[in-house]
Every structure is written in C-alpha cells, then in structure tokens.
All heavy atoms as an XYZ file, in Angstrom:
633
protein
N      -9.801    -51.160    -20.774
C      -9.182    -50.858    -19.489
C     -10.192    -50.144    -18.589
O     -10.933    -49.275    -19.020
C      -7.960    -49.975    -19.713
C      -7.244    -49.616    -18.454
S      -5.717    -48.713    -18.838
C      -5.065    -48.601    -17.243
N     -10.200    -50.501    -17.331
C     -11.127    -49.929    -16.366
C     -10.763    -48.476    -16.057
O      -9.602    -48.125    -15.916
C     -11.073    -50.758    -15.089
C     -12.053    -50.335    -14.056
C     -11.967    -51.271    -12.875
C     -12.901    -50.807    -11.804
N     -12.871    -51.647    -10.652
N     -11.802    -47.620    -15.920
C     -11.593    -46.222    -15.545
C     -11.218    -46.177    -14.064
O     -11.993    -46.600    -13.206
C     -12.864    -45.421    -15.798
C     -12.758    -43.974    -15.344
O     -11.628    -43.492    -15.148
O     -13.804    -43.331    -15.193
N     -10.057    -45.679    -13.747
C      -9.574    -45.669    -12.363
C      -9.884    -44.377    -11.626
O      -9.605    -44.261    -10.439
C      -8.062    -45.910    -12.339
C      -7.602    -47.241    -12.928
C      -6.083    -47.326    -12.903
C      -8.196    -48.406    -12.180
N     -10.487    -43.404    -12.300
C     -10.730    -42.096    -11.689
C     -11.493    -42.208    -10.370
O     -11.179    -41.556     -9.401
C     -11.479    -41.191    -12.656
C     -11.687    -39.812    -12.107
C     -12.399    -38.922    -13.102
C     -12.581    -37.553    -12.494
N     -13.520    -36.749    -13.200
N     -12.520    -43.044    -10.329
C     -13.336    -43.181     -9.132
C     -12.650    -43.891     -7.984
O     -13.185    -43.956     -6.895
N     -11.468    -44.433     -8.204
C     -10.767    -45.167     -7.156
C      -9.823    -44.300     -6.338
O      -9.197    -44.780     -5.417
C      -9.973    -46.324     -7.773
C     -10.805    -47.368     -8.509
C      -9.892    -48.414     -9.126
C     -11.811    -48.020     -7.593
N      -9.734    -43.018     -6.674
C      -8.801    -42.142     -5.991
C      -9.531    -41.018     -5.267
O     -10.599    -40.591     -5.679
C      -7.809    -41.536     -6.986
C      -6.872    -42.553     -7.566
C      -7.186    -43.220     -8.732
C      -5.682    -42.857     -6.934
C      -6.334    -44.171     -9.266
C      -4.818    -43.810     -7.448
C      -5.150    -44.462     -8.620
N      -8.958    -40.568     -4.163
C      -9.470    -39.406     -3.448
C      -8.411    -38.320     -3.513
O      -7.221    -38.605     -3.593
C      -9.818    -39.735     -1.978
C     -10.960    -40.721     -1.903
C      -8.624    -40.246     -1.212
N      -8.870    -37.086     -3.497
C      -7.942    -35.968     -3.600
C      -7.513    -35.528     -2.213
O      -8.335    -35.459     -1.296
C      -8.614    -34.805     -4.332
C      -7.661    -33.689     -4.661
C      -8.281    -32.720     -5.647
O      -9.352    -32.974     -6.181
N      -7.619    -31.640     -5.877
N      -6.244    -35.227     -2.054
C      -5.737    -34.786     -0.768
C      -6.330    -33.454     -0.351
O      -6.714    -32.647     -1.192
N      -6.431    -33.208      0.942
C      -6.964    -31.939      1.420
C      -5.841    -30.991      1.837
O      -5.956    -29.796      1.664
C      -7.931    -32.149      2.595
O      -7.264    -32.897      3.615
C      -9.162    -32.913      2.146
N      -4.793    -31.519      2.391
C      -3.659    -30.683      2.758
C      -2.856    -30.294      1.524
O      -2.275    -29.221      1.460
C      -2.727    -31.402      3.737
C      -3.386    -31.644      5.080
O      -4.316    -30.899      5.405
O      -2.974    -32.569      5.776
N      -2.838    -31.193      0.575
C      -2.073    -31.002     -0.652
C      -2.985    -31.385     -1.823
O      -2.952    -32.515     -2.300
C      -0.824    -31.888     -0.605
O      -0.040    -31.712     -1.730
N      -3.849    -30.448     -2.297
C      -4.871    -30.768     -3.295
C      -4.363    -31.375     -4.598
O      -5.107    -32.037     -5.287
C      -5.539    -29.424     -3.560
C      -5.265    -28.617     -2.351
C      -3.923    -29.078     -1.856
N      -3.115    -31.176     -4.921
C      -2.585    -31.753     -6.159
C      -2.234    -33.233     -5.998
O      -1.882    -33.906     -6.953
C      -1.361    -30.963     -6.652
C      -0.142    -31.040     -5.759
C      -0.178    -30.113     -4.551
O      -1.109    -29.311     -4.410
O       0.741    -30.212     -3.724
N      -2.382    -33.752     -4.784
C      -2.048    -35.139     -4.502
C      -3.301    -36.005     -4.518
O      -4.336    -35.621     -3.978
C      -1.381    -35.253     -3.118
O      -0.256    -34.393     -3.078
C      -0.941    -36.665     -2.832
N      -3.225    -37.179     -5.143
C      -4.325    -38.140     -5.138
C      -3.883    -39.394     -4.413
O      -2.740    -39.811     -4.518
C      -4.723    -38.499     -6.571
O      -5.315    -37.403     -7.198
N      -4.812    -39.983     -3.663
C      -4.545    -41.204     -2.922
C      -5.511    -42.283     -3.389
O      -6.635    -41.987     -3.791
C      -4.751    -40.986     -1.425
C      -3.898    -39.894     -0.839
C      -4.405    -38.619     -0.649
C      -2.582    -40.141     -0.479
C      -3.627    -37.609     -0.112
C      -1.793    -39.143      0.066
C      -2.314    -37.878      0.240
O      -1.538    -36.892      0.771
N      -5.123    -43.542     -3.276
C      -6.040    -44.623     -3.604
C      -7.211    -44.564     -2.629
O      -7.093    -44.037     -1.530
C      -5.346    -46.005     -3.566
C      -4.331    -46.129     -4.673
C      -4.719    -46.277     -2.226
N      -8.363    -45.095     -3.029
C      -9.591    -44.995     -2.250
C      -9.490    -45.467     -0.819
O     -10.214    -44.991      0.058
N      -8.575    -46.390     -0.536
C      -8.400    -46.865      0.830
C      -8.168    -45.701      1.790
O      -8.604    -45.733      2.942
C      -7.222    -47.842      0.905
C      -6.773    -48.104      2.309
N      -7.453    -48.955      3.152
C      -5.746    -47.603      3.028
C      -6.840    -48.964      4.334
N      -5.806    -48.160      4.277
N      -7.528    -44.656      1.327
C      -7.180    -43.540      2.199
C      -8.338    -42.581      2.431
O      -8.154    -41.497      2.968
C      -5.951    -42.808      1.657
C      -4.713    -43.638      1.787
C      -4.231    -44.348      0.706
C      -4.051    -43.749      2.993
C      -3.100    -45.139      0.823
C      -2.921    -44.542      3.129
C      -2.446    -45.233      2.036
N      -9.551    -42.985      2.076
C     -10.725    -42.159      2.356
C     -10.890    -41.915      3.847
O     -11.541    -40.963      4.264
C     -11.989    -42.813      1.797
O     -11.942    -42.846      0.407
N     -10.326    -42.771      4.677
C     -10.408    -42.581      6.125
C      -9.758    -41.270      6.553
O     -10.058    -40.749      7.620
C      -9.783    -43.760      6.873
C      -8.352    -44.028      6.530
C      -7.891    -44.914      5.602
C      -7.193    -43.402      7.083
N      -6.525    -44.882      5.548
C      -6.062    -43.952      6.446
C      -6.994    -42.428      8.055
C      -4.765    -43.558      6.746
C      -5.693    -42.039      8.349
C      -4.601    -42.605      7.712
N      -8.883    -40.713      5.729
C      -8.259    -39.426      6.053
C      -9.336    -38.366      6.274
O      -9.274    -37.577      7.207
C      -7.284    -38.990      4.942
C      -6.079    -39.921      4.892
C      -6.856    -37.532      5.120
C      -5.164    -39.705      3.700
N     -10.372    -38.358      5.412
C     -11.462    -37.389      5.556
C     -12.181    -37.570      6.891
O     -12.548    -36.608      7.550
C     -12.471    -37.542      4.422
C     -11.904    -37.225      3.066
C     -11.624    -38.233      2.157
C     -11.653    -35.910      2.697
C     -11.104    -37.935      0.916
C     -11.140    -35.606      1.453
C     -10.862    -36.627      0.563
O     -10.351    -36.333     -0.657
N     -12.381    -38.818      7.286
C     -13.057    -39.103      8.540
C     -12.292    -38.528      9.725
O     -12.836    -37.808     10.539
C     -13.223    -40.620      8.715
C     -13.770    -41.039     10.063
C     -15.262    -40.824     10.100
C     -13.414    -42.465     10.352
N     -11.004    -38.828      9.797
C     -10.227    -38.386     10.950
C      -9.879    -36.904     10.919
O      -9.477    -36.354     11.932
C      -8.981    -39.253     11.118
C      -9.333    -40.624     11.615
C      -9.227    -41.727     10.804
C      -9.824    -40.800     12.899
C      -9.579    -42.988     11.253
C     -10.190    -42.054     13.361
C     -10.059    -43.147     12.542
N     -10.070    -36.251      9.795
C      -9.882    -34.802      9.733
C     -11.219    -34.081      9.927
O     -11.335    -32.893      9.702
C      -9.247    -34.395      8.406
C      -7.789    -34.781      8.325
C      -7.224    -34.299      7.010
C      -5.807    -33.904      7.164
N      -5.529    -32.594      7.597
N     -12.252    -34.855     10.337
C     -13.572    -34.315     10.629
C     -14.196    -33.625      9.417
O     -14.820    -32.585      9.525
C     -13.501    -33.352     11.817
C     -14.834    -33.206     12.502
O     -15.701    -34.052     12.372
N     -15.000    -32.125     13.220
N     -14.023    -34.240      8.226
C     -14.540    -33.651      7.002
C     -15.701    -34.448      6.409
O     -16.174    -34.135      5.330
C     -13.420    -33.540      5.974
C     -12.340    -32.571      6.404
C     -11.149    -32.577      5.472
O     -10.783    -33.613      4.928
N     -10.541    -31.433      5.290
N     -16.179    -35.469      7.124
C     -17.327    -36.229      6.647
C     -18.572    -35.566      7.221
O     -18.860    -35.678      8.403
C     -17.237    -37.718      7.077
C     -18.479    -38.466      6.632
C     -15.991    -38.347      6.496
N     -19.296    -34.835      6.394
C     -20.445    -34.058      6.847
C     -21.733    -34.419      6.112
O     -22.786    -33.889      6.427
C     -20.176    -32.562      6.645
O     -19.885    -32.328      5.263
C     -19.004    -32.089      7.495
N     -21.654    -35.312      5.134
C     -22.830    -35.708      4.362
C     -22.951    -37.228      4.359
O     -22.021    -37.932      4.718
C     -22.727    -35.192      2.925
C     -22.743    -33.676      2.835
C     -22.669    -33.224      1.402
C     -22.642    -31.716      1.306
N     -22.473    -31.268     -0.079
N     -24.117    -37.716      3.948
C     -24.366    -39.156      3.911
C     -24.783    -39.580      2.508
O     -25.152    -38.757      1.677
C     -25.453    -39.558      4.937
C     -24.989    -39.274      6.359
C     -26.763    -38.861      4.648
N     -24.743    -40.884      2.277
C     -25.178    -41.436      1.002
C     -26.698    -41.498      0.950
O     -27.370    -41.543      1.984
C     -24.596    -42.841      0.815
C     -23.083    -42.881      0.747
C     -22.552    -42.217     -0.509
O     -23.091    -42.363     -1.583
N     -21.465    -41.489     -0.362
N     -27.246    -41.502     -0.247
C     -28.692    -41.578     -0.465
C     -29.136    -43.036     -0.352
O     -28.814    -43.859     -1.202
C     -29.025    -41.012     -1.841
C     -30.517    -40.875     -2.063
O     -31.277    -41.751     -1.596
O     -30.920    -39.897     -2.713
N     -29.882    -43.382      0.696
C     -30.307    -44.768      0.938
C     -31.166    -45.313     -0.195
O     -31.095    -46.489     -0.524
C     -31.102    -44.866      2.230
C     -30.276    -44.672      3.456
C     -31.154    -44.829      4.671
N     -30.380    -44.581      5.863
C     -30.823    -44.843      7.079
N     -32.016    -45.356      7.251
N     -30.068    -44.593      8.121
N     -32.012    -44.471     -0.788
C     -32.891    -44.929     -1.869
C     -32.087    -45.349     -3.094
O     -32.391    -46.361     -3.732
C     -33.894    -43.842     -2.254
C     -34.876    -43.548     -1.129
O     -35.135    -44.450     -0.297
O     -35.379    -42.407     -1.080
N     -31.062    -44.584     -3.416
C     -30.210    -44.934     -4.565
C     -29.475    -46.242     -4.293
O     -29.388    -47.113     -5.148
C     -29.213    -43.791     -4.881
C     -29.971    -42.573     -5.421
C     -28.159    -44.251     -5.871
C     -29.106    -41.355     -5.640
N     -28.972    -46.392     -3.082
C     -28.253    -47.617     -2.732
C     -29.195    -48.824     -2.760
O     -28.862    -49.877     -3.296
C     -27.576    -47.468     -1.348
C     -26.458    -46.429     -1.441
C     -27.050    -48.806     -0.843
C     -25.873    -46.023     -0.116
N     -30.403    -48.667     -2.219
C     -31.362    -49.775     -2.167
C     -31.800    -50.229     -3.556
O     -32.067    -51.409     -3.773
C     -32.581    -49.368     -1.348
N     -31.857    -49.302     -4.516
C     -32.323    -49.661     -5.854
C     -31.183    -49.920     -6.837
O     -31.424    -50.177     -8.012
C     -33.224    -48.556     -6.401
O     -32.486    -47.352     -6.551
N     -29.959    -49.877     -6.379
C     -28.800    -50.015     -7.263
C     -28.701    -51.399     -7.884
O     -28.882    -52.410     -7.205
C     -27.517    -49.699     -6.507
N     -28.419    -51.428     -9.160
C     -28.186    -52.677     -9.878
C     -26.688    -52.894    -10.112
O     -26.263    -53.977    -10.451
C     -28.910    -52.643    -11.231
C     -30.409    -52.492    -11.116
C     -31.050    -53.670    -10.420
O     -30.778    -54.812    -10.750
N     -31.913    -53.398     -9.448
N     -25.923    -51.841     -9.940
C     -24.482    -51.867    -10.188
C     -23.784    -52.644     -9.065
O     -23.792    -52.225     -7.913
C     -23.958    -50.432    -10.251
C     -22.471    -50.339    -10.514
O     -21.801    -51.384    -10.637
O     -21.965    -49.210    -10.598
N     -23.190    -53.775     -9.399
C     -22.521    -54.615     -8.410
C     -21.119    -54.124     -8.072
O     -20.424    -54.723     -7.265
C     -22.452    -56.063     -8.906
C     -23.808    -56.694     -9.103
C     -24.530    -56.874     -7.771
O     -23.988    -57.454     -6.851
N     -25.742    -56.378     -7.683
N     -20.703    -53.023     -8.675
C     -19.373    -52.491     -8.400
C     -19.429    -51.342     -7.391
O     -18.649    -51.283     -6.457
C     -18.719    -52.008     -9.691
C     -17.257    -51.660     -9.518
C     -16.579    -51.431    -10.843
O     -16.875    -52.149    -11.803
O     -15.747    -50.515    -10.908
N     -20.386    -50.427     -7.565
C     -20.477    -49.279     -6.660
C     -21.671    -49.371     -5.714
O     -21.721    -48.645     -4.737
C     -20.596    -47.966     -7.439
O     -21.850    -47.963     -8.138
C     -19.446    -47.777     -8.401
N     -22.644    -50.221     -6.036
C     -23.858    -50.380     -5.239
C     -24.579    -49.055     -5.003
O     -25.210    -48.847     -3.984
C     -23.556    -51.063     -3.902
C     -23.074    -52.471     -4.082
C     -21.713    -52.757     -4.113
C     -23.974    -53.508     -4.261
C     -21.266    -54.060     -4.307
C     -23.537    -54.810     -4.453
C     -22.188    -55.073     -4.482
O     -21.749    -56.346     -4.665
N     -24.443    -48.122     -5.946
C     -25.152    -46.854     -5.856
C     -24.475    -45.802     -5.000
O     -24.984    -44.700     -4.848
N     -23.343    -46.128     -4.424
C     -22.637    -45.164     -3.589
C     -21.942    -44.151     -4.485
O     -21.265    -44.507     -5.434
C     -21.625    -45.871     -2.671
C     -22.385    -46.755     -1.679
C     -20.747    -44.869     -1.940
C     -21.488    -47.641     -0.843
N     -22.138    -42.861     -4.181
C     -21.536    -41.793     -4.966
C     -20.657    -40.956     -4.033
O     -21.138    -40.011     -3.408
C     -22.622    -40.901     -5.628
C     -21.979    -39.818     -6.463
C     -23.571    -41.751     -6.457
N     -19.389    -41.311     -3.885
C     -18.515    -40.558     -2.994
C     -18.169    -39.195     -3.569
O     -18.128    -39.026     -4.786
C     -17.273    -41.431     -2.877
C     -17.245    -42.209     -4.142
C     -18.672    -42.402     -4.543
N     -17.953    -38.228     -2.709
C     -17.543    -36.898     -3.157
C     -16.428    -36.384     -2.251
O     -16.260    -36.857     -1.130
C     -18.695    -35.882     -3.090
O     -18.970    -35.596     -1.717
C     -19.940    -36.382     -3.774
N     -15.715    -35.408     -2.736
C     -14.721    -34.733     -1.902
C     -15.366    -33.564     -1.159
O     -14.689    -32.779     -0.535
C     -13.559    -34.211     -2.754
C     -12.588    -35.308     -3.122
O     -12.524    -36.332     -2.462
N     -11.843    -35.106     -4.183
N     -16.686    -33.463     -1.253
C     -17.427    -32.386     -0.602
C     -18.315    -32.956      0.494
O     -19.526    -32.940      0.403
C     -18.261    -31.644     -1.649
C     -19.062    -30.514     -1.029
O     -18.642    -29.950     -0.010
O     -20.150    -30.207     -1.566
N     -17.728    -33.542      1.496
C     -18.486    -34.046      2.623
C     -18.690    -35.538      2.655
O     -19.169    -36.073      3.631
N     -18.361    -36.236      1.577
C     -18.443    -37.692      1.578
C     -19.639    -38.286      0.868
O     -19.560    -39.361      0.320
N     -20.766    -37.606      0.847
C     -21.963    -38.128      0.198
C     -22.713    -37.026     -0.511
O     -22.173    -35.963     -0.777
N     -23.988    -37.281     -0.773
C     -24.759    -36.301     -1.521
C     -25.868    -35.644     -0.702
O     -26.450    -34.666     -1.131
C     -25.381    -36.970     -2.757
O     -26.228    -38.041     -2.349
N     -26.166    -36.168      0.483
C     -27.253    -35.627      1.302
C     -26.747    -35.069      2.623
O     -25.748    -35.532      3.169
C     -28.278    -36.726      1.603
C     -28.969    -37.377      0.419
C     -29.882    -38.491      0.900
C     -29.736    -36.357     -0.386
N     -27.473    -34.122      3.158
C     -27.148    -33.569      4.465
C     -27.251    -34.660      5.515
O     -28.086    -35.558      5.425
C     -28.126    -32.451      4.799
O     -28.040    -32.106      6.161
N     -26.424    -34.580      6.536
C     -26.456    -35.571      7.619
C     -27.529    -35.223      8.647
O     -27.552    -35.788      9.735
C     -25.091    -35.659      8.277
N     -28.402    -34.309      8.303
C     -29.508    -33.950      9.193
C     -29.049    -33.107     10.364
O     -28.338    -32.129     10.193
N     -29.428    -33.521     11.558
C     -29.135    -32.726     12.743
C     -27.658    -32.762     13.152
O     -27.236    -31.991     13.990
C     -29.987    -33.204     13.914
C     -29.684    -34.639     14.324
C     -30.643    -35.172     15.347
O     -30.441    -34.891     16.555
O     -31.588    -35.862     14.942
N     -26.900    -33.676     12.564
C     -25.496    -33.827     12.938
C     -24.596    -33.093     11.954
O     -24.772    -33.192     10.753
C     -25.122    -35.312     12.987
C     -26.005    -36.086     13.927
C     -27.016    -36.909     13.445
C     -25.843    -35.968     15.301
C     -27.839    -37.607     14.305
C     -26.667    -36.659     16.177
C     -27.660    -37.473     15.673
O     -28.467    -38.150     16.540
N     -23.618    -32.399     12.473
C     -22.708    -31.669     11.590
C     -21.557    -32.546     11.109
O     -20.892    -32.209     10.145
C     -22.157    -30.422     12.280
O     -21.435    -30.789     13.441
N     -21.328    -33.680     11.792
C     -20.269    -34.592     11.372
C     -20.469    -35.951     12.040
O     -21.333    -36.118     12.888
C     -18.881    -34.024     11.696
C     -18.708    -33.741     13.170
O     -18.866    -34.626     14.007
N     -18.411    -32.489     13.511
N     -19.653    -36.902     11.633
C     -19.773    -38.264     12.138
C     -19.522    -38.351     13.640
O     -20.168    -39.107     14.353
C     -18.792    -39.182     11.399
C     -18.807    -40.630     11.839
C     -20.127    -41.284     11.451
C     -17.667    -41.390     11.233
N     -18.622    -37.543     14.155
C     -18.305    -37.605     15.574
C     -19.486    -37.151     16.429
O     -19.732    -37.689     17.503
C     -17.044    -36.806     15.878
C     -15.833    -37.383     15.214
C     -15.244    -36.736     14.141
C     -15.303    -38.592     15.618
C     -14.140    -37.282     13.507
C     -14.204    -39.149     14.993
C     -13.621    -38.487     13.936
N     -20.248    -36.142     15.961
C     -21.450    -35.725     16.681
C     -22.460    -36.870     16.725
O     -23.089    -37.112     17.748
C     -22.095    -34.507     16.005
C     -21.306    -33.234     16.224
O     -20.419    -33.206     17.096
O     -21.584    -32.258     15.499
N     -22.619    -37.569     15.603
C     -23.532    -38.704     15.551
C     -23.072    -39.812     16.504
O     -23.872    -40.362     17.264
C     -23.627    -39.242     14.119
C     -24.463    -40.463     14.013
C     -25.830    -40.526     13.936
C     -23.996    -41.816     13.995
N     -26.240    -41.848     13.866
C     -25.130    -42.652     13.905
C     -22.743    -42.409     14.045
C     -25.032    -44.043     13.860
C     -22.653    -43.784     13.997
C     -23.793    -44.577     13.911
N     -21.781    -40.137     16.475
C     -21.251    -41.191     17.357
C     -21.483    -40.847     18.831
O     -21.885    -41.693     19.625
C     -19.756    -41.395     17.123
C     -19.369    -42.195     15.890
C     -17.866    -42.117     15.660
C     -19.813    -43.637     16.021
N     -21.229    -39.599     19.190
C     -21.394    -39.179     20.589
C     -22.840    -39.216     21.040
O     -23.112    -39.282     22.238
C     -20.814    -37.783     20.800
C     -19.312    -37.794     20.783
O     -18.679    -38.756     21.209
N     -18.716    -36.720     20.286
N     -23.786    -39.182     20.120
C     -25.204    -39.171     20.471
C     -25.804    -40.576     20.581
O     -26.960    -40.726     20.963
C     -25.971    -38.358     19.426
C     -27.361    -37.968     19.885
O     -27.528    -37.701     21.095
O     -28.275    -37.941     19.054
N     -25.051    -41.607     20.278
C     -25.572    -42.973     20.321
C     -25.687    -43.453     21.758
O     -24.859    -43.141     22.597
C     -24.668    -43.918     19.514
C     -24.536    -43.531     18.057
C     -25.876    -43.315     17.395
O     -26.679    -44.231     17.302
N     -26.114    -42.103     16.915
N     -26.755    -44.187     22.017
C     -27.003    -44.718     23.360
C     -27.232    -46.212     23.281
O     -27.739    -46.718     22.288
C     -28.234    -44.033     23.956
C     -28.021    -42.547     24.152
C     -29.281    -41.864     24.600
C     -29.107    -40.392     24.802
N     -28.574    -39.641     23.698
N     -26.886    -46.894     24.323
C     -27.057    -48.355     24.375
C     -28.434    -48.708     24.855
O     -29.032    -48.087     25.644
C     -25.996    -48.963     25.295
C     -26.010    -50.439     25.289
C     -24.844    -50.966     26.059
C     -24.857    -52.481     25.993
N     -23.764    -53.067     26.693
C-alpha cells in the first residue's frame, strides 16, 4: 500500500486537521508561502512521482525566497 502521508497538508487555523494535497493553495492565499523549492534537486531528480519537490508546512519549500518575503511581493515586482 502506498504511503499517503506526503499527500496531506496540515491545517493552519485548526492544526489537528489534515487536508488532501490539493488544498495546498490555502497556504498561498493566507500569505504563508515564504520559501521556494531547490532547483538543483528538482533538475537532478530521478523520482517520477515527486520530481524532487519537498513540500513543507514551514513556508512551502526548503530555501529562502531571496529578496521577497512572499509570493505576492514577487508577483507585484514582475514587469512586462
């Protein structure tokens, strides 16, 4: 049987609640995405299931987002 632990995210308003991974967007709209995934790990990944992505409940990824404190700051800084 497949390990389902990685398919769930933990609620932030109600920490005892778990949601299926689809609801990861909750973190985005609550302005809690503050980290990014490691591009080198993703580029070298052999795993066809996760592709090297390591999600966390601590900002979304494993690396600092650099000069941006969250995704909305990054979006607002984009220019055409």
